[in-house]
C-alpha positions, 0 to 999 in steps of 0.5 A: 263632680267638683273637679269638673266644676273647678276645671270649667271655672278655670276655663271660663275665668281664663277666657274672661281675663284673656278675652281680647287675646283669645278673640285676636288669635281666633281671628287670625287662625286657620279654618282647621284651627277654628274648627278645632276651637269650635269642637273644643267649645262644644265639648266644654259646653256639653261638659258644663250641661252634664255637670249642671244636670248631675247637680240637679239630679243630686239635689233632687235625690237629696230632697227626696231622701230628706222628705222620706226621712222626715215623713216616713216615720209619720207614715209608719205611725199612721199606718200602724194606727190604722191596723189596730 
């Protein structure tokens, strides 16, 4: 997960720094090259979305584990008292 995030930050950072140059190159590029840029951009966008979704799933899992770890013993104690 971390390597994907770092790669996305590098791409986004490089684009931000070289934005005018990238836009000038894109304006002069042939249609096949523009199509390639569009596809690469779509791949980068999808990768960012997947990374974001995986991070959300990880955080939800950690939250569920933390909740279960803190509430679980209380429920066991309560359940044992009900059986007495």
